[in-house]
N, C-alpha and C positions, 0 to 999 in steps of 0.2 A: 306296677306302672311307675310308681315313685322311683323305684330303682332305675328304671329305663330313663326317666326324665333326667336324673342326675348324671347318668352315664352319658346321655345325650349332650348335656351341657358341658361335661368334661371333654367329650369328643370334639365339641365346638372350640373349646379353649386350645386344645392340642392342635386343632386345625389352623387356628390363628397363628400360633407358633411356628408351625412348619411352612405356612405361606410366607411369613415374615423371613424365615430362614432361606427359602428359595429366592425371594427378593434380594436378600443381601449377597447370596452367592452370584446372582446374575449381575448385580452392580460390580462386585469384586472381579468377576471374569472380564467384563467390558473395559475395566481399568487396568487389566493385566496383573491383578494380585492373586489370582487362583487359577486353577486349570480346568480344562473341559471335564475331567473326571468328577471333581467336586461339584460342578454345575450340573451335571447329568444325575449325580446321586440325589441332590436337593430336588431336582425336577421329579425323579422317580417317587420320592417320598411324598412330595406335594400331591402328585398325580394319585398315588394309592389313598392318601388321606382324604382327598376329594371324593374319590369313587366309593370309599366306605361310607362316608357321611351321606352321600346322595342315594345310596342303594341299600344301606343296612336297616334291618328292622328295628334295632334299638334306637335308631335316630328318626324314626318316622314321625313321632310326635313333634319333635323340635323343628323338623322340616316344615311342618304346617304352620308354624307360628312366625310372625314378623317377617314373612316373605323370605324365610330362610333358604328354601329350595331354589327360589329365583336368584338370590344373591350369590349363593355358593355355585349355582349352575353357570352363572355368567363368568365367574373366575374359571371354572373348569373349561369352558369354551375357549378362553384365551390360551390355556395350556395346550388344548388340542390343535388350535390354529397354528401355533408356532412350534409344533413338535419337531419337525425336520430341522428347523433352525437351531433348536437346542441340541439335537442329537449329533449334528455336524456343524458345531458353531465356528465362528471366526470373531475375534474381539471387535473388529470394525464393522460387523454386520449391521446394515440399517434396519433390518427386521428385528434384531435383538433390541436395538435402542427403541423401536416402536413398542415391543413387548414390555420393556421396563416401564414405559410411560403408562401403559394400559394396567399393568400390575399395580403400580402406585396409586392409580385412579380408584381401583376396586378395593384395596386393603382397608380403607376407612369403613366402608360398608360392612366388611367381615367384623371389624372391631365393634362396630355399633351393634351388630347382631349378638355378639358375645355378651356385651355389657347389658343389653335388654333381657337376655335370658337369665342373667345372674341377679339383676336388680329390678325385675319388672313387679308388677302388683302382687304376685304370688311368691315373692322372694322369701318372706319370713316363714311361710307354710312349708316351702321347699327346704329351708334349713332345718326345720324341725323333723321333717321327713328324713332328711340326710342323716341326722343324728341316730335316727331309729335304725337305719340300714348300714351302720358302720361295719358290721360283720360282712355284709355283702361286699363292701368296698374292698375289704381285705383280699377277698377272692379276685375282685377286679384288678387290684394292685399286683397280684401275683400273676394274673393273666397278662397284664401290661408288661410286666418284667420279662415274662417269657417271650411276648411278642418283641419286646425291645431287644432281648438277646438274639432273637431269630433275625430281626432286621439288621442288627450289628454284623451277624454272621454273613447275611446276604450282601450287605453293603461292603464288607471286608473282601468277599469273594469277587464282587463286582469291580472293586478298586484294583484287585490284582489282575483281573481281566483286562480293565482298561489300561493299566500300566503295561501289560504285555502287548496289547494292540497298538499302543502308542510307539512301540519300538520294534514291532515285528509284523511280518505280513501274514494275514489269517489263513491264507490258502496254502503257502508253501512252508510257513513257519520259520522262514528265514528272517534275519534282520531286514528292516526296510530302509528307505532312503534316509530317514532321519537319523536312524542308528549309525548308518554307513557314514553320513556326513560329520556326525558327532565324533566318531572314532577317528576319522581323518583329521579333524581339526585339533583334536586332543594330541595326536602324534605331531602335527605341524607345529604346535606351540611349544612342545617339549624341547629340551636341549638334546640335539642329536649329534653323533659323531660327523666329522667332515665327509667321511666316505659313505655315509648312510644313504641309500637310495630307496624311494618308495615307488612301486610300480601299481598302476591302475589299469584294469582290463574291463571294458564294457562288452557284455555279450548280448546279442539281439537275435530273436527269431524273426527273419525276414518273412513277410507274406503270412504271419500268424493269423491275421484277421480272416484270411480264406478259410482256415481250419474251423474257426467260430461259425462262419457263414454256411459252410457246407456240411460239416459234421455235428455242429451244435456246440454249445458253450461248455457242456460236460466234457466233450472230447478236448476242447481247448484247455480246460482247467487240468484235465488229466495229464496232457502234454506238458504244461508248466510244471506240474508236481513232479513228473519223471525228470525233467531237465534239472529242476532244483535239487532233487535227491542225488542225481549223478554229479553234479558239481560239489555238492556238500561231501559226498563220498570220496570224490578225487582230491578235493583240496584238503580235507582232513584238517591237520593243524598248520599246513603250510600257508594258508591264505585266509583273509577275512572275506566272507561272501555276503551278498545281499541281494534282495530283489528290489530293484529301483522303481518298478511300476510297469504295468502293462506286460509287454513281451521282453522286457530288458532286465538283465542281471548284471552284478558288478563284483569284481574281486580286487583286493589289494594285497600286494606281497610286500612284507617288510621284515627285516631281520636277518636270519641266519642264511637264507638262500642267496648264493652268489648271483650278482647281476646277469652274468653271462648265461646262467642256467634258466633264467625266468622266461624268456621268450620260447625256448624249446619246450619248457614246462606247459606253457599255455597252448602251444601247437599241439601237444599230445591231448590235452583236454578237448581242443576243438575236433581232433580226430575221434575221440571217444563219444562226443555228443552227436556227430552226424548219423551213426546207425540208429540211435534212439529216436532222432527226429524223423528219419526216413520211415522207421517202422510205425510211428504214431500217425503219420501223414501218407496214406497209400498213394496219393497223386504226386508225391515228392515235390510240392510246391514250396514247402518251408525250407529255408536255409539258415544255417548258423553263421553269424558274422562277429568278428572281434576287433576291437580298436583298443590300442595300448599307448599309454603315455607314462613318463617317469619323472620323478621329482628328485633332485633338482635339475636333472639333465635337460628336460625340455620345458619345465614349468617351475616357477618359484612360488606360486599361490596355489592353494588347494582349488579355488575356483578355476584357474587355468588348467590345472591338472585334469579335472573332469571335462572341461571344454575341449581340450586338446584329445583327450581319449575319445570324445564324441565325434570329433572331426576325423580322426583316424578311422572310426567305425563307419562313418559316412563314406569314406574312400573305399573301405573293405567291402562294403555292400555293392559297389560298382564293379568289383572284380568278378570274372566268370569262373575262376577255379578256387584258388585258395583264398577264403574270405577272412584274411586276417591281415592288419596293418599296423605297423608301429609308427607313431607320430614322429615326423622327421622335420628337418629345416625347410625342405621344399613345401611341406604342408603349411608350415608356419608362415612362410612368405606368401602363400596363396590365401591364407586366412587374414593376414594382415592387409593385403591388397584388397580383398573383397569387403573387409571391415571399412576401409577408407572409401572405396567406391560406393558402399551402401550409404555412408554419410553424405557423400557428395550427391548421390542420386536424389536423396531426400531433398536436398537444397534445390536441385535443378527442377524438381517436380513442382516446385512453388513458383516457377517462372515460365510462362507460356511461350513468349517469344525468346527462344534460347538458341544461341548459336553452337553450343557444344552439344546439347541433346536436341535432336530434330527428327523430322520424318522424311522418308523417301517414298516414292510411289513407283511400283512396278507395273507396267501396262499389262492388262488382260485383253487380249485381242479376240474379237468376234469376226472370223473370216467372212468377207463379203459385206460387212455392215459399215456404211459410210456415215451413219447418223450418231452412234454413240459408242463409247468403249468403257472399259472398266479398268480398275487399278486396285492392287493390294497395298494397304498402308503398312510401312515397315519402319520400326524404330532404329535410329542410328545414334551412336555415341562416339565422338572423337575425343578421347581423353588427352590432355597436354602431356601427360607423363607415361601412360600405358598405351597410348595410340588408340586404334579401332577396338571397341569392346563388342564382342559377339552378341547379337541381339538375344539369342537364348540365354546368355548369361545375365543379361539385363533383366529379362523376365524372371529368371530363377532367383536373382538377387532380390528383386521387388517381393517376390512371393515369400522368401525365407526371412525378410526383415519387416513384414507386415505393410509393405507398400504397394501391393498389388491392386488394391481399389483405387489408391491415389494415382498410380500409373495409368490406370484405365481412364480416370477423369482427365488427366493431363493429355492423353492421346485425343480423346473427344474434343478438348478445347483447342489442341494444336491443329487438328484437321479443320476446325472452324476458322482458325486464324489463316491457315494456309489458302484455303479456298476463297476467303474474303479478299485475297490479294489478286485473284485471277478474274478475268472478265465473266460476268454473270452468264452470258450466252454460251461460253465454254463450259462452265460448271454445270450448266443445265443438261449437257450431254453426257455426264459421267456417271458411273456407278462405282462407289468405293467400298472395299471389303476391309474391315477391321477385325483383327484377331482378338479373341477373348482368352483371358487366363482364368485359373481356377477362382481367384479372388474376385474377379469381375462377374462371373456367372453366379449371381445371387438373386434373391427375390427383389433386390433393390435395382437390378439392371434396367427394368422397364422404366422406372422414374429417371434414371440417368440418361438413357437414350432419349426419352421424351424432353428432357431439359436440354440436352444438346441440340435436338432438332429445332427447338423454339428460337435458338440463337444462331442457327446455321443457314447458310445459303443453300443447303442441300435439302431436298424433300425426303420424306421417309422412304419412298419407293426407290431412291437412289442408294439407300444404305444397306449394306450386306454385312452381317456378323458371322465370322467365322469361328468354329470351335472343333476341337478334336474329339475323337470317339470316346476317349477316356473321360473327358469332362461331361460329355453329353449323356453317357450311360451310367455314370457314377450314381446319380439319384434320378431315376426315370420319372417318378411322379412330379418331382421338382422341376425337371427339364420340361415336361409337358405343360405345366402351368406357365413357366416362362415363355415358352414358345407361343403358346396361346395369346399372351398379353402382347408380344411383339408382333404377331401376325395381325392382331386387331388394328394396329396402326400401320400395317403394310410394310413393315421391315422384314426383309428376307434373311434366311439363315442358311449358311453353307457348312457342310461337313468337310473339315480339313484333313488332309493326309489319309484319306480312305485307303485301307488294304494294310496299314501298318499295325492295326490293333486287332480287336475281336468283335467288331460289330456285324450285324447281319441285316438283311434287307427288312426283316420283320420290325427291327428297331427303327429303321429309317421310315417305315410307314407309320409307326406309332408316333414318331416325333415330327413328321410332316416337314422335312428339309426342302428347301427349294433348289439347292446346288449340291453337287458332289464333286470334290476335288480329288482326283486321282494322284497318289503321291508319286514324286519324281523317280523313285527307286523302280516303279513299274514302267516308266517311260524310257529310261536310259538304255535298255536293252531290247526294245521292242521291235527293232529292225533285224535282230540276229536270233532272238529267242522266240520260236513259235509259241511257247506257253505264255509268254508275256503278252503277246499279240492277242491270244485268245482270251486271256484273263481281261484285258482292257476292252476287248470287243464285247465280251459277255456282260461286263459291268455296265458299259455304255447302253446296250440294248435294254437291259433290265431297268436301268435309270430312266431311259426315255419312256418305257412302259408305265413307270411310276410318276411320270410328269416331271422329272428332275432335269436340270440343266447340268451337263458334265463339263468340267474344267480339267485340262491336263496341265500339271505342274512340271517345272524343270525341263521344258523343251529347249534343246540346244542346237539342233542340226535339221537341215532341210529334209533328210530322210525320215527322221522322227516326225516332223511335220506332215509329210505325205502320208505316213502310215496312220497318223491319227485322223487326217482328213478322210482317208479311205474308210475308217471305222465309224466316222460321223460324230467325233467329239465336237462339241459346241464351241467351247472357247479355249484359248492357248495362253499360257503364261510361261515365260522363260526368257534365257538369255539369247535365243535365237532372234527374238524381236527386240528385246531391251533389257538391260540390267535396271535395277531401282534408280529412280532419278529424283533430283531435287524438284520442288514445285515448278520452278521456272523451266527447267529442262524438260519436265514431263509436259508442260503446256506446249512447248515448241514440238516436241515429238508427236503429242496427240494430234495437234492441228495438221501437221505434215502428214501423218498416217490417214487421218479422215479425209483430207483433200485427195491424197493418193487413191484411197478406196473409192471415193466419188468419181474420179476420173476413170477408174477401171469399170465402174458400174455404167458409166455413160458410153464408154467404148463397146461394152457387151451389148447394151441396148441398141446401139447404132447398127452394129453388124447383125 
């Protein structure tokens, strides 16, 4: 027992030292003076020391004294609570700061425990017994030395592993983004010949997520490994390659290869990757795309070099055939234009009453209805330098620059502003449809709509929110929850551009849409193509059976209108009736149309 008592006290002293060591590493890491590897090593040692103390037989007696088990256990709980924050740390982590405070609060308790065990009432007797068991301590020291060497070996191996993982991707074993960027920066800072050119190529597997979703993550990992191995084998010593993350790889070519040979070299790589990807994806959904930029031809900074390659990659993904693009002057002009427009858009979205960015309203006609009419809210931007900006480009620009939610709030506020300028008796006859983007369709949508309605001359029943199939079906449970909240306050929801995606009526039933808008591509040939007519007719009948109102978009001729009337489409939208109008123009048009419809209704009743 004496032997165990002394070993327990020794273990407690060692425990205090290791806990102080962990606290020191945590403080150094948060101040940027050490790395995550050292922090993780100290964490693992502290964890093991606490675990041994709390579960070992030789420490059982000391655990029962001076509330040792409770004091040490409290420290162990702190380590467990913040485990993920230590394993994946960032120096500015709020939780690591909280952990440091709690560790410093508990360390004095451990110190007191150690002092009490060495200087308590039985300290003299324990020292005598310690002298008698010196031989036993020799064995203990040998054991501790052995354990120390073992720990040193484990820590050394762990440090090597951590170093490898810091610069390499664990799945493909390729260098990672950090290694790639470090190598590039080193090249850029070095003294290079005037004719030296650096070529960057980003490689992406388009639609890779569908492989994970349909075949499982193991199949996705296997595809990534196959692509990595093929790029590695092809590149050999001609290029430095890396996995940048997710489904994206990168190469840079520097040195002996002539500039005129590099693009053909990468084209051949693309051709070799295609069969590999096709074989791994039986449905042939995944496509390989490449974006290329060169330094100093198209970029003078490493950050620009990567950015321009990414822009070229985005352009390559839009191509139907050869998914490879080299960044050029046209792309640079487009990039510069979009960057300027995005900055100006951010400024415009802070001004509700804006003459440059504004809304137009395209009438949605209900044939034979003389009491109310609808309108779709459409954004317009007339730029003093670039002229009319395509509404789709405005929305895409907002989404890409993190302005989607702000754009949605601006549209809601501008609608309220426009409607407040019109007579209340007229506004009461309207139904307004507002398109939702990806960034707007979030759990916060209900609160935003509710806030808009509280400040609006419109009632909830007059508001219709339109969204596409892609947005609605991306996360079905989330969509159902948002729909339920909106329906609770009587806001209606329309499915826009029906027929252009992959939705089915089973989804329509599960999401309980109120309206279905048939895309204009199915309306344009309805008078000449019997299949188009049958499609629209079938969709209309099924929609009516489900209680949905059907709207036809893009109606431009009397013949199209007659065909749609014969089918029984409920509402008509298109240039046949009117183009999108300013609020004042829309007011005049709507009042004229409603008055005309009322006259026709009276004539019919009279006869």
